[in-house]
C-alpha positions as CSV (number, residue, x, y, z in Angstrom):
1,X,0.3,0.1,0.2
2,X,1.2,3.5,-0.2
3,X,1.6,6.1,2.4
4,X,0.9,9.4,2.9
5,X,4.5,11.7,2.2
6,X,3.9,15.1,4.7
7,X,5.2,18.0,3.3
8,X,9.0,18.6,3.8
9,X,10.0,20.4,6.6
10,X,6.9,19.2,8.3
11,X,7.1,17.8,12.1
12,X,4.9,15.3,13.5
13,X,2.8,15.5,16.4
14,X,5.4,14.2,18.6
15,X,8.3,16.0,17.4
16,X,9.4,13.9,14.9
17,X,11.1,15.2,12.0
18,X,10.6,14.6,8.3
19,X,10.7,10.9,7.5
20,X,14.3,10.5,5.3
21,X,15.6,9.2,4.1
22,X,12.6,8.6,0.8
23,X,11.0,5.6,1.2
24,X,11.6,4.8,5.1
25,X,8.3,4.4,6.2
26,X,7.1,2.5,3.3
27,X,9.6,-0.3,3.7
28,X,8.6,-0.4,7.1
29,X,4.7,-0.6,6.2
30,X,5.4,-3.0,3.5
31,X,6.8,-5.6,6.2
32,X,3.4,-5.7,8.3
33,X,1.1,-8.4,7.7
34,X,-2.0,-7.7,5.5
35,X,-4.5,-10.2,5.4
36,X,-6.2,-8.5,2.5
37,X,-3.1,-8.0,0.3
38,X,-0.9,-11.2,1.7
39,X,-0.6,-14.1,-0.3
40,X,-2.3,-17.3,0.5
41,X,-0.2,-20.4,0.6
42,X,1.6,-21.4,-2.4
43,X,0.9,-18.1,-4.2
44,X,2.4,-14.7,-4.8
45,X,1.6,-11.2,-5.6
46,X,3.0,-9.0,-8.1
47,X,4.0,-5.4,-6.6
48,X,6.3,-3.0,-8.0
49,X,7.7,0.6,-6.6
50,X,6.1,3.7,-8.0
51,X,8.3,5.9,-9.9
52,X,8.4,9.7,-10.0
53,X,6.2,11.0,-12.2
54,X,7.5,12.4,-15.5
55,X,8.4,15.6,-16.4
56,X,6.3,17.7,-19.0
57,X,8.7,17.6,-21.7
58,X,9.1,14.1,-21.1
59,X,5.3,13.4,-21.0
60,X,5.4,15.3,-24.7
61,X,8.3,13.3,-26.0
62,X,6.6,9.9,-24.8
63,X,4.7,9.5,-28.0
64,X,7.6,9.7,-29.9
65,X,9.5,7.2,-27.7
66,X,5.8,4.9,-27.5
67,X,6.3,5.1,-31.4
68,X,9.5,3.2,-31.1
69,X,9.9,0.9,-28.2
70,X,6.7,-1.0,-27.0
71,X,5.3,1.1,-23.5
72,X,5.9,-0.8,-20.5
73,X,3.6,-0.4,-17.5
74,X,4.9,2.1,-15.1
75,X,3.7,2.7,-11.7
76,X,3.0,0.7,-8.5
77,X,0.3,-1.3,-9.2
78,X,-1.2,-4.8,-8.0
79,X,-2.8,-7.8,-9.3
80,X,-6.4,-7.3,-9.1
81,X,-7.2,-10.7,-10.7
82,X,-4.9,-12.4,-7.9
83,X,-7.1,-10.1,-5.5
84,X,-10.4,-11.3,-6.2
85,X,-9.8,-14.8,-7.1
86,X,-8.5,-15.1,-3.2
87,X,-11.9,-13.6,-2.0
88,X,-14.5,-14.2,-4.4
89,X,-13.7,-16.8,-6.6
90,X,-12.7,-17.0,-10.3
91,X,-14.5,-13.9,-11.8
92,X,-14.5,-12.2,-15.2
93,X,-11.7,-9.6,-16.2
94,X,-11.2,-6.9,-13.5
95,X,-12.1,-3.6,-14.9
96,X,-9.5,-1.7,-16.3
97,X,-8.6,1.7,-13.9
98,X,-9.9,5.1,-15.1
99,X,-7.8,7.3,-17.7
100,X,-8.0,11.0,-18.9
101,X,-6.7,11.8,-22.1
102,X,-4.6,14.8,-22.0
103,X,-3.0,16.5,-25.6
104,X,-3.0,12.8,-26.9
105,X,-1.5,10.9,-23.6
106,X,-4.0,9.1,-21.7
107,X,-3.3,9.3,-17.8
108,X,-4.4,6.5,-16.0
109,X,-5.5,6.8,-11.9
110,X,-5.4,3.9,-9.8
111,X,-7.3,5.0,-7.2
112,X,-6.1,1.7,-4.8
113,X,-2.4,2.5,-5.5
114,X,-2.5,6.4,-5.7
115,X,-0.7,6.7,-8.9
116,X,-1.2,8.8,-12.0
117,X,0.6,6.9,-15.0
118,X,0.8,8.5,-18.4
119,X,0.2,6.4,-21.5
120,X,0.3,7.4,-25.4
121,X,-2.9,7.3,-26.9
122,X,-3.7,6.0,-30.4
123,X,-6.8,8.0,-32.1
124,X,-9.7,6.0,-32.5
125,X,-11.8,5.3,-35.6
126,X,-14.7,7.0,-36.0
127,X,-18.3,5.1,-34.8
128,X,-19.7,3.1,-37.3
129,X,-23.8,3.8,-37.0
130,X,-25.4,0.4,-36.1
131,X,-29.2,-0.7,-36.0
132,X,-30.4,-1.8,-32.3
133,X,-30.3,-5.0,-32.1
134,X,-30.1,-7.7,-29.3
135,X,-27.0,-7.7,-26.8
136,X,-24.4,-9.9,-28.1
137,X,-23.7,-13.2,-26.5
138,X,-20.0,-13.8,-25.5
139,X,-18.3,-16.9,-28.0
140,X,-18.4,-20.5,-26.2
141,X,-15.8,-20.5,-23.7
142,X,-15.5,-17.0,-22.3
143,X,-17.1,-15.5,-19.4
144,X,-20.2,-12.9,-19.6
145,X,-19.4,-9.4,-18.2
146,X,-18.2,-8.7,-14.6
147,X,-20.6,-7.7,-12.2
148,X,-19.2,-5.3,-9.2
149,X,-18.8,-7.3,-6.7
150,X,-20.1,-4.7,-3.7
151,X,-23.5,-5.1,-5.4
152,X,-23.9,-8.5,-5.2
153,X,-26.3,-8.9,-2.8
154,X,-28.7,-6.2,-4.9
155,X,-29.1,-8.7,-8.2
156,X,-32.6,-9.5,-8.9
157,X,-33.8,-12.8,-9.6
158,X,-33.8,-12.3,-13.5
159,X,-30.1,-11.4,-13.4
160,X,-29.0,-14.6,-11.3
161,X,-31.3,-16.7,-13.6
162,X,-29.3,-15.1,-16.5
163,X,-25.5,-15.7,-15.2
164,X,-27.0,-19.5,-15.0
165,X,-26.0,-22.3,-17.0
166,X,-29.5,-22.5,-19.5
167,X,-30.7,-25.9,-18.4
168,X,-28.7,-29.2,-17.4
169,X,-25.5,-29.1,-19.8
170,X,-26.6,-25.8,-21.4
171,X,-28.9,-26.9,-23.8
172,X,-32.5,-25.6,-22.6
173,X,-34.0,-23.2,-20.2
174,X,-33.5,-24.1,-16.6
175,X,-36.1,-26.6,-15.5
176,X,-36.6,-25.2,-11.8
177,X,-36.6,-21.2,-12.2
178,X,-36.7,-19.1,-9.2
179,X,-39.3,-17.5,-8.3
180,X,-40.1,-13.9,-8.6
181,X,-43.1,-12.7,-6.7
182,X,-43.6,-12.4,-3.1
183,X,-43.6,-14.9,-0.1
184,X,-46.9,-16.4,-1.5
185,X,-45.7,-17.1,-4.7
186,X,-42.5,-18.4,-3.6
187,X,-44.2,-20.7,-1.0
188,X,-46.4,-21.9,-4.2
189,X,-43.3,-22.7,-5.9
190,X,-41.8,-24.5,-3.3
191,X,-44.7,-26.7,-2.6
192,X,-44.6,-27.3,-6.7
193,X,-41.4,-28.9,-6.6
194,X,-42.2,-31.8,-4.2
195,X,-45.0,-32.9,-6.8
196,X,-44.9,-35.2,-9.5
197,X,-44.7,-33.0,-13.0
198,X,-47.0,-34.8,-15.8
199,X,-45.1,-35.6,-18.6
200,X,-46.1,-34.2,-22.1
201,X,-48.0,-36.8,-24.2
202,X,-46.3,-36.9,-28.1
203,X,-48.7,-36.3,-30.8
204,X,-48.5,-37.2,-34.4
205,X,-47.7,-34.0,-35.8
206,X,-44.5,-33.4,-33.5
207,X,-41.5,-34.8,-34.5
208,X,-39.6,-38.0,-33.0
209,X,-38.7,-37.0,-29.7
210,X,-40.8,-33.9,-29.1
211,X,-44.1,-33.9,-27.0
212,X,-46.7,-31.2,-26.2
213,X,-49.1,-31.7,-23.7
214,X,-53.0,-32.2,-24.2
215,X,-55.2,-29.2,-23.7
216,X,-58.0,-30.0,-21.5
217,X,-61.2,-30.5,-22.6
218,X,-64.1,-28.2,-21.8
219,X,-67.2,-29.8,-20.2
220,X,-69.1,-29.8,-23.5
221,X,-66.5,-31.1,-25.4
222,X,-66.3,-34.1,-22.4
223,X,-69.9,-34.9,-22.9
224,X,-69.7,-35.3,-26.4
225,X,-67.0,-37.5,-26.5
226,X,-68.8,-39.4,-23.8
227,X,-72.0,-39.3,-26.2
228,X,-69.6,-40.7,-28.9
229,X,-67.8,-43.5,-27.0
230,X,-71.5,-44.8,-26.1
231,X,-72.9,-47.8,-28.5
232,X,-75.6,-46.4,-31.0
233,X,-79.2,-47.7,-31.2
234,X,-78.6,-50.0,-34.2
235,X,-75.2,-51.5,-32.4
236,X,-77.3,-52.4,-29.5
237,X,-80.0,-54.0,-31.2
238,X,-77.7,-55.9,-33.3
239,X,-75.7,-56.9,-30.3
240,X,-79.2,-57.8,-28.7
241,X,-80.5,-59.9,-31.9
242,X,-77.1,-61.9,-32.3
243,X,-77.1,-62.8,-28.7
244,X,-80.5,-63.9,-29.1
245,X,-79.6,-66.1,-32.4
246,X,-76.5,-67.6,-30.5
247,X,-78.8,-68.4,-27.4
248,X,-80.9,-69.9,-30.4
249,X,-78.7,-72.0,-31.9
250,X,-77.1,-73.6,-28.5
251,X,-80.5,-74.5,-27.2
252,X,-81.4,-76.3,-30.3
253,X,-77.9,-78.0,-30.1
254,X,-78.8,-79.0,-26.4
255,X,-82.5,-80.2,-27.7
256,X,-81.0,-82.2,-30.7
257,X,-78.3,-83.8,-28.5
258,X,-81.4,-84.7,-25.6
259,X,-83.5,-86.1,-29.1
260,X,-80.9,-87.9,-30.8
261,X,-78.7,-89.2,-27.8
262,X,-80.2,-89.2,-24.5
263,X,-83.6,-90.1,-25.2
264,X,-82.0,-93.0,-26.6
265,X,-79.8,-93.9,-23.3
266,X,-82.9,-93.7,-20.9
267,X,-85.6,-95.5,-23.4
268,X,-82.8,-98.6,-23.5
269,X,-82.5,-98.0,-20.1
270,X,-86.2,-98.5,-19.0
271,X,-87.0,-100.8,-22.1
272,X,-84.0,-103.1,-20.3
273,X,-85.7,-103.0,-16.8
274,X,-89.0,-104.1,-18.3
275,X,-87.5,-106.9,-20.2
276,X,-86.1,-108.5,-17.1
277,X,-89.0,-107.6,-14.9
278,X,-91.2,-109.2,-17.9
279,X,-88.9,-112.5,-17.7
280,X,-88.4,-112.5,-13.9
281,X,-92.3,-112.6,-13.4
282,X,-92.8,-115.7,-15.8
283,X,-90.5,-117.3,-14.1
284,X,-92.2,-116.6,-11.0
285,X,-95.5,-117.4,-12.3
286,X,-97.0,-114.4,-11.0
287,X,-98.3,-113.4,-14.2
288,X,-101.5,-115.0,-15.9
289,X,-102.0,-115.2,-19.7
290,X,-103.9,-112.9,-21.2
291,X,-104.2,-110.9,-18.3
292,X,-102.9,-107.6,-19.5
293,X,-103.0,-103.8,-17.8
294,X,-102.5,-101.0,-20.3
295,X,-98.9,-99.8,-20.3
296,X,-97.4,-103.2,-18.5
297,X,-95.3,-105.2,-20.4
298,X,-96.7,-108.8,-21.6
299,X,-94.3,-110.5,-24.2
300,X,-90.9,-109.9,-25.6
301,X,-90.3,-109.4,-29.6
302,X,-87.3,-110.8,-31.1
303,X,-86.1,-109.3,-34.5
304,X,-82.8,-111.2,-35.4
305,X,-81.9,-109.3,-38.6
306,X,-82.1,-106.2,-36.5
307,X,-80.5,-107.2,-33.4
308,X,-83.8,-105.8,-31.8
309,X,-85.0,-107.3,-28.5
310,X,-87.8,-105.2,-26.9
311,X,-90.7,-105.7,-24.7
312,X,-94.5,-105.2,-26.3
313,X,-97.1,-103.5,-23.8
314,X,-100.6,-103.1,-23.8
315,X,-101.6,-99.9,-25.3
316,X,-100.0,-97.2,-28.1
317,X,-100.0,-94.3,-25.5
318,X,-96.6,-92.3,-26.5
319,X,-95.3,-91.4,-22.9
320,X,-96.2,-94.6,-20.8
321,X,-95.1,-96.9,-23.5
322,X,-93.5,-95.6,-27.1
323,X,-91.5,-92.9,-25.1
324,X,-90.2,-95.4,-22.6
325,X,-88.4,-97.6,-25.5
326,X,-91.4,-100.1,-25.6
327,X,-93.6,-101.4,-28.7
328,X,-97.3,-101.0,-28.3
329,X,-100.0,-102.9,-29.0
330,X,-103.1,-101.7,-30.5
331,X,-105.6,-103.2,-27.8
332,X,-108.0,-100.7,-26.7
333,X,-111.3,-99.2,-28.9
334,X,-111.7,-99.2,-32.3
335,X,-108.0,-99.7,-33.2
336,X,-108.2,-103.4,-30.8
337,X,-106.3,-106.4,-32.7
338,X,-106.0,-110.0,-31.8
339,X,-103.2,-111.3,-29.8
340,X,-100.6,-113.9,-30.7
341,X,-102.3,-116.2,-29.1
342,X,-106.1,-116.3,-31.1
343,X,-107.1,-118.8,-33.8
344,X,-107.2,-116.0,-36.3
345,X,-106.6,-112.7,-36.2
346,X,-104.5,-109.6,-36.6
347,X,-101.6,-108.8,-33.8
348,X,-100.9,-105.2,-34.9
349,X,-97.7,-103.0,-33.0
350,X,-96.5,-99.9,-33.2
351,X,-93.1,-98.3,-32.3
352,X,-90.6,-95.6,-32.6
353,X,-88.4,-95.1,-35.8
354,X,-86.3,-92.9,-34.6
355,X,-85.4,-91.7,-30.9
356,X,-86.5,-92.9,-27.4
357,X,-85.1,-96.2,-28.3
358,X,-86.2,-96.3,-31.7
359,X,-86.7,-100.3,-32.1
360,X,-88.2,-99.9,-36.1
361,X,-85.0,-98.1,-37.1
362,X,-84.1,-100.0,-39.9
363,X,-87.6,-102.3,-40.4
364,X,-87.6,-100.5,-43.7
365,X,-84.3,-103.1,-44.3
366,X,-86.2,-106.8,-43.6
367,X,-86.9,-108.7,-46.6
368,X,-89.5,-111.4,-47.5
369,X,-88.8,-114.2,-45.5
370,X,-86.9,-112.6,-42.3
371,X,-88.3,-113.8,-39.3
372,X,-89.9,-111.9,-36.6
373,X,-90.7,-113.4,-33.3
374,X,-92.8,-113.0,-30.3
375,X,-92.1,-114.4,-27.0
376,X,-95.1,-114.8,-24.4
377,X,-94.9,-116.3,-20.9
378,X,-96.8,-119.8,-22.8
379,X,-94.9,-119.8,-26.3
380,X,-93.0,-118.6,-29.0
381,X,-94.5,-117.3,-32.3
382,X,-92.6,-116.7,-35.1
383,X,-93.6,-115.0,-38.1
384,X,-92.2,-114.4,-41.6
385,X,-92.1,-111.0,-43.2
386,X,-93.7,-111.2,-46.5
387,X,-94.9,-107.2,-47.9
388,X,-94.0,-103.8,-47.1
389,X,-95.7,-100.1,-47.3
390,X,-93.2,-97.8,-47.6
391,X,-95.6,-94.7,-47.1
392,X,-99.3,-94.3,-46.3
393,X,-101.3,-92.0,-43.9
394,X,-101.5,-91.6,-40.5
395,X,-105.0,-91.8,-40.9
396,X,-105.5,-95.2,-42.6
397,X,-106.4,-97.2,-40.1
398,X,-107.3,-100.4,-42.6
399,X,-103.7,-101.7,-42.2
400,X,-104.3,-103.1,-39.0
401,X,-107.5,-104.7,-40.3
402,X,-107.8,-108.7,-39.7
403,X,-107.7,-108.8,-43.7
404,X,-105.3,-105.6,-44.6
405,X,-105.7,-104.1,-48.0
406,X,-102.3,-104.1,-49.8
407,X,-100.8,-106.7,-47.7
408,X,-101.6,-109.2,-50.3
409,X,-103.8,-111.5,-47.8
410,X,-106.8,-112.6,-49.2
411,X,-108.5,-114.4,-46.3
412,X,-108.5,-114.2,-42.6
413,X,-105.3,-115.9,-40.8
414,X,-102.7,-115.1,-37.9
415,X,-100.9,-112.4,-38.9
416,X,-98.6,-109.6,-37.6
417,X,-98.4,-105.6,-38.6
418,X,-95.6,-103.3,-37.8
419,X,-96.5,-99.6,-38.2
420,X,-94.0,-96.6,-37.5
421,X,-93.4,-93.1,-38.7
422,X,-91.5,-92.2,-42.1
423,X,-89.7,-90.6,-43.4
424,X,-87.1,-90.5,-40.6
425,X,-86.6,-88.1,-37.6
426,X,-90.5,-86.4,-39.1
427,X,-93.9,-88.2,-38.5
428,X,-95.6,-87.3,-41.3
429,X,-96.3,-90.5,-42.8
430,X,-96.4,-94.3,-41.7
431,X,-94.7,-97.1,-42.8
432,X,-96.0,-100.5,-42.6
433,X,-94.5,-104.1,-42.3
434,X,-96.9,-107.2,-42.6
435,X,-95.9,-110.8,-41.8
436,X,-97.6,-114.3,-41.4
437,X,-97.4,-116.8,-38.9
438,X,-95.3,-120.2,-39.7
439,X,-94.5,-121.7,-36.3
440,X,-96.1,-121.7,-32.9
441,X,-93.8,-123.7,-30.0
442,X,-94.2,-123.8,-26.2
443,X,-91.7,-122.9,-24.1
444,X,-91.4,-126.2,-22.9
445,X,-89.7,-127.4,-26.2
446,X,-87.1,-124.4,-26.2
447,X,-86.7,-121.5,-28.1
448,X,-87.2,-122.1,-31.9
449,X,-84.6,-121.9,-34.8
450,X,-84.6,-118.3,-35.4
451,X,-83.6,-117.4,-32.2
452,X,-80.8,-120.5,-31.7
453,X,-79.4,-119.9,-34.9
């Protein structure tokens, strides 16, 4: 630091004379420890002694000397960059000392060093008029403008934000800007930092990697979107019709399965139990010949060619006889026919061709001479097939007369008539098969040849 020099001949307050020789006081002061100017460990300072100010003649000759050799800095100076770096960290370049131009010579004043150094100046070119524009941006790698350290506390939030690097890595704006309002705004900003930020949704128009937040819909737009999302009445109706058809199809499939498969299973079980019961009654002697109740089995029919063994019950009731897989005897009212044991008459029976056991499923395959055996408690009655009527009306009851027309019989005898529905799986018409008795064999003599072979 530079000391004050008293006038020559002036004495101090304690009677000391002038400080002599020159520089003694400065040397003593420089030895004191100055926390502001002493360097930190491992650093150095640059100090130079002040030289005497040049005279007027020397100042006039300095421009010529400056043209011949480069000018060296004179006067006492200190390292301002080191001073700022030691106390305030890395800063921008220090502001140049103020200068005053006097007749082509600039006098540099350093208030800290207390020196005034004349330096030759070069005439500046005339200013070029420019249009107003944005402030120049310093090139990459160079520091921005240096601010006065004494007014650092007066920086505004905008100034601090401008001095910070742009975004993470310097590629964009600060993702978390500082609040610029009052205390309430700063509190809202502090609360917002803790919340999760909504990610923008990419739009089809935006390029890859770009996204724009979706604008919220108004209440009217939301209602329209909700109505558009609902199905129209035509769609709902078509869906209902489709579901009805699907349900109907499933029910039809179940019904067909029941008719074609389950009814046969169930009828075979019932018919088998009834056949066993008839045979047990015959063996025990509980059943008397010629006494039959409606719906009760009294005989067993064998058709060896078709592998049919089915019980014969009294009556042709659909639910009580035919649907149970049994063969029904026409024995009631006007449709009453003779029994096999009768000396003369037509033994007429009926049975299902399809479903419910279907005992007459393949009677259309019988040929003349094929045996049909009726087994009773006392005897075996063997008939041979003689003719067939493929189709006739259900109301044609003459087919079961004592001498049925169209059967080929011309006189009364011991005949058998089989009736069933045709075509298959319908009941539109009736199919008729006739036969005549060729053998009556008591049970005591064993089974007839048709059943033994």
